[in-house]
N, C-alpha and C positions, 0 to 999 in steps of 0.2 A: 318336061323331063328330058335327060339326055338320051341318045340313041342307045342301040344295043339290046341284047335279050334282057328280060326283067330279072332282076336280082331278088325280088321278093314279091309276096303276095299280101295285100293289106286288106283287112275286114273292117270297115268303118261304118259310122251311123250313130244315131242317138242311143243314149242309155237305155237298156232294157230292149233293144231290138233283136237280140238273139246271136249277138256276135261270138259269144263263148260257146254256145251249142254248136254253131256252125263251124268253129274251129275243131271241136272234138269230132264232129261228123267227118270233116276233112282228114283228120289223123287216121280214121279207119281205112281210108283209101290211099294215101300217100305218106311217105315218112317225112314228118316235119317237126319243127320246134317253134314254139311261140314266143313272141316278144311282145310284151305288154305295152300298149300305146296309151296308157292311162296315167294322167298326171297326179292322181291320188294313190294309186296302187303302188307307188315307188315307196311309200312310207311303211316302215316296220311298226307292227303293232296295231295297224289300222286295217284290219281284215274284213270284219263284218260291215262296216259303214261304207267301205269301198267295193263291196260284192266281190272280193278277191276269190279267184279260183281255188278250190279246196285241195287239201293235200293228196286226195286220191287221184284227182285229175293230173296234178302235178307229177305224181309218180308214174302215171301212164305216159305223159307227154312232157318233155322238159319245157320249162318256162323261164324267160329272162326279163328283167326289168320289174321284178317284184321285190319288195323288202330292200331297196338299194339304200335309203337314207332314214335318219330319225325324224320324227314329226316336227322338230324345230329347225331343220335344215331346209335349204332351197334346192330345187332341181329345175334348171331352165330347158327350154326347147333346144338350145344349142347343146347342152350336155347330153340330152337324149339322143340328138343326131350323132354325136361322137360315139356314145355307147352303143347305139343301134348299129352303126357301120361296123363296129368291131364284131359284135354279135352275129350279124348277117354273114360276114367273111367267115367266121368260125363255123357257123351252121352249114354253110355251103361247102366248106372243106371237109365236113363229115357227110357229104352227099345227101343232105336233107334240104327240105324247102323251108326257107324262113317265112314264117306268117306273122305279120303285125296285126294285133288284135286291140281295138280301143276306140274310143270316141274323141280323144284330145287332137283336134284338128291342127293346132300348131305344131305338135310333134310330128305329125306326118308332113306337114309343109316344110319343116326344117330339113327333112330327107330329100323331097322332090324339088323343093325351091329354097336351096340352103340359105341360112341366116349369115349375116355379116360376121367377120372375125372381130370378136369382142375386143374393145380398147383395153389396154392393161390398167387395172385400178389397184391402188395401194390397199391390200388387205386389211390393215389396221384401220384405215379411214373408212372402209366399206363396213366393218364391224361396228365402229362407233355410229356411223350415220344410221345403220339399221337399227341399233338400240335406240336412237333418238326418234326415228320415224314409227317404231312400234308403239310409242307413246302418244301419237297423234291420231286424231279421228279420222274416219275415212273422208268426211266432208272437207277436212282441212287438207288432206293429202290430194283429194280431187281438185281443190282450188289451186294449189301449187303447181300440180301438173299442167292445169289449164293455162297458167303463166308462163312456165318453162318449157313446154312442149304441146302447144294447142293442136298440132296436128295429130298427135298420137292420143290425145286426152279421151276420145270416145272408146277407143280400144282399151286403154288403161283401166277406165271406169268400169268397163265390162269385166274385166278380169279381177276386179276386187282389189283389196289392200295389198296383196303381194305384187300384182302387176304395177299398180299406182307406185309402189316403193321402189321397184326396179326401174321405172321410168325416171324417177327423181334421183335415185343413185347414179345412174349414167349421165344425166344432164349436170349434176352438181359436181361430180368428181372427174369427168372427162372435159367439161366446158362446152360440150355440144349436145344438143337434144338426141334422144334415142332414136327419133325418126330421121334425123340427119344421118346417123350412122347406117341405118337401115338403106337409105338412098344411096349413099356414096361409097361406103366402105366395101372392099371386096369380099366375096362369099369366102366362107371358111374352107369349103370343099365344094367339088362339083356335084351336080344333081345326080341322084341315083335312080335308075329306071326301075320301074316296079309296075304292078297291076293293082289297082284299087277297085275294090268291090264295095259299094255302099248299100246298105241294107235299108229298105223303104217299107214302111207299113202305115196304115190309116192312123189318124190322129186318136181316135177313139180306143183303138186297140193298143196303142202306145200308152195312153194314160191308164188303161187297165192293167197293163204289165208293170208300169211303174207303181201303181198302188199295190199290187201284189208283191213286188219286191220290197217296198217299204215295209209292209206288214211282216214279211219274212225276217228282214234284219231285225226288227224288234224282238221277234220271237226267238231268234237265235243269240240274243244277248247284246244288242247294241248299246243299252244303257249301261251295261256292266263295263263294255269295251271303253266307253267314254269316261266312266268313273275311274277306271284303272289308269288311263293315261293322264288325266288330271292329278290323280294321287301320286303318279310318278314324277310330277313336276312340270309337265307340259302346260304352257300358258295357252289360254283360249285364243290368243292372236298369234300363236305360232303358225307357221306356213300350212302345216298339215291339218291343224285344228280348225282352220276357217272353212273347211269344206262342208257341203251340204250334209246334214245329219249329225255331224259332230257339234257345230255351233248351236243347233236347235236343241239337242240333248243337254248340252252344257248349260243353257238357259233353263231347262227343266230342273236340272240338278241344283241350280242356285235358287230355285223356287219361284222364279219369275213367270212360269207358264205351267200349266198341267201336261201330263204326259200325252193325253189326247190332243191337246193344242200343239205340242211339239211335233208329234206325228203328222198331224196335218199340215204343218208348216214345211216339214220335209216333202211331203207329197207335191205341195204347191211349188216349192223351189226346185224340185226335180223336174216337174213338169216345164217350168220356165227355162231350165238349163237345156232339157231336151229340144225345146223350140229353138234356142239359139244355135244348137249343134245342127239341126235340120237346116236352118238358114245358112250356117257356115258351110255345110257340105253342098249345099245347092249352088252356092255362088263361088266358092273358093277352090273346089277341086277341079282337076282338068277335065275337059270334055270327054276324054277317053275313059273315064271312070265308068264302070259296069254298074247299073242299078238293078238290084235283085228284090224281088218280092219276099219280104220277111215272113209273110204268112203262108207261103208255099211249103209243101213238104220238104224236110231237110235235104232229102236226096236230090230233088230238084235244085234246091240252093247249091249244093255241092257241084252238081253238073255245070252250073252256070258259072261257078268260080274257077273250076279246072278248065273248062273250055275257054274262058277269056284268057287264063294264062298261057295256054297252048296257042291260042290265036296270035298272042303278042310275041311268040317265038321262044317261050320258056319250055324247059324240059322238066317233066315231073318225075320225082323219085317215088315210083309206085311201091306200095306195099307187097310183099311176096304174096301170091295167090290172088291178087286182085287184077281183074281184066284191064289192060291197058287201052281202053277206049271209054271216053266220057259218055255216060248215059246207059252203060250196060250193067 
């Protein structure tokens, strides 16, 4: 990251690690606004399956980055970085602390290690190619990526059909592999300094929280949410609809699996995703990131996050009536 005082505080970590609860506890101590750092919560109409912050919390604390696009649109890490920079500037101008909350590591890296300036691509050709790629199987997309951009193939496969298609779009329409652009093209903007807090918790507790969260989603109406999106005309291969929870419930609605089987598949897929997040945050975030025990009392987690921000040279916009000393 670049030098200078931190411009934001980021709460990162695997799904179900308690990032939202920590952000709300922080809001009781300092004046802040939240920027969602979640690649699924950008979609409108996808509230339950993405575990979006409820309206009551949003009324208490302003949130940005929610309900940005429709389920059949795409939202890249580069676009997040551009949007987040604007939100951060606006929040700081209001004398509040920007707090990024989420587990999408590529979004965070796009701010602290900016992505390349994307090559100009003809929108009409992009639309035509995307329509064609949507009709191809994941296996075929993976084989094409292996041929056109073998360096990026492992990352593209990990990201699923959307990232595979994006890798092919750039290679086919720009004439250069996406990995080449990452290596050689100049960054779109400079790195933005911030303090990163990563929430850690034992694997057994993480799995327990995931199971509890999935059960809660079903109770709150996940099946009805997915049915409504399909009835509205969104295809199962739309960018938003390929996420965990949506694809499994869609299979249930087609009669391919029982509801119990779909729910168990959601649990399993979410645990696998959490493991990938843990690996990413272990190896990809800067050594200066602060690790916080997510099983500790919330007050202790708040103290650790605020102390880290002050140690980095940041100034905290305290709430009126709150003592201006961490840990009191």
